[in-house]
N, C-alpha and C positions, 0 to 999 in steps of 0.2 A: 329522723334518719333519712327521709326522702329529700329533705333540704340539703343535707350533707352530700348525698349521692348526686343530686342535681348540680350542686356547686362543683363537685369533683369533675363531672362530665363537662361542664362549661369550661373549667380550667384546662382540661385535656384538649378540648376542641379549640380553644383559643391558642394554646401552645402549638398545636399542629398547624394552624393557619398562619400564625405570625412567625414561624421559623423561616429563615431565609432559605430559598431554594437554590441549590447549587447544581449547575449543569456540568457535564464533562463529555468529552468525546475522545476517541482513540485515534491516534495517528500512526500510520504504517509507513515504513521506508523500505523499499525493495528495489532490486534490479529487474528491469524488463529486458527480455531478450526477444528480438524479432526472429520469427520462424520462417522467414521468406525463403522460398525455394529458388534455385538458379534456373529452373525451367528445363533441366535435362529429362526429368520424368515426363513432363508434358510433351516435350519434343519426341520422346520415344513412343508415347501413346499416339501422337499425331502421325508419326512415321509408320506405325503398324497399321493404322487405318487407311492411309493414303498411298501405300506402297512406295513411299519415298525412301531415300537413302537412310540407312540406320544411323543412329546418333554416334557421335565420336566415342572412342573407348574411354573408360573411366579415368585413365591417367591423363588424358587430354582435356577432360571436362573440368572446368573450374569448380572449386568447392564452394558451397553456399557460405556467404558471409553472415555472421551473427552479430548484429549491432546491439549494444546494450546501453542502457540509460538508467541513472539513479532517479527514482521517483519517490516523492513524499505525497501521501494521499490519505483521505479519511475512509476510502473504500478498502475493505479487506481484500487480500490477494485473490480469493476466489471470485468475488464480485467484480474486481478490476479486470480480470481475464474475461469474464462473461460480458462485461460492458464494452470492452475494446476488441471484440472479434472472436473470442474463444481461443482454445488451445492450439488451433491450427495456425493462428497468426502470431501469438505471443506466448511466452512462458515467463513465469515470475519466480524470483528467488527472494524470500523474505530476509531482510537484513536486521531490522530492529523495529520495535513498536513501543509507544508510550502513551500515557493518558494526559490530556490537557484539561485542567479544571477551568471552569468559567463559562462564559457565553460561547455559544456555538456559531454565532453569526459573524465572528471575526474573519476578516479576509486573509489574515496570516495565521499559520499554525504556531502554537507555542514552541519555544526552543526545545530542542532535544536535551534531556538530562545527560545523555552521554556526551554531547558536545560541551555542555557546561562543565562536566567532570574533567574532560580532556583539557579544556582551557584553564581550569583552576590548577590542574596538575602541572601544566606547562609554566604557569606563573610561579608556582612554588619551586620548580626546578631552576628557573631563572634567578630567583632570589637566593637560592642555595649556592649559585656559582659565584 
């Protein structure tokens, strides 16, 4: 009985070691919005402390411009915001996410399954025409 148990444990151990290891990582795609201020609030604070002229009325003050950019990264949105200056400098809007199987040291991310789906749909539509 001990020999059967020993053999069983050896087989289980060998099975666990010889199984190929599969790595994977998650890719996030989101829009990044810059939260840069136009300086009107800072100008008002400086004017209040230096007795300078008050800032221009709100109708004459240009609105802050929000620039956006599409980003693909392995950092989750919370970590991305923290790494790039916090909520005072950028805000993030998650668009999509997918898992990439395989090695994690690849310089390029795996293609998005959504992009592959859209491409295959376009090809089918072109064939139908």
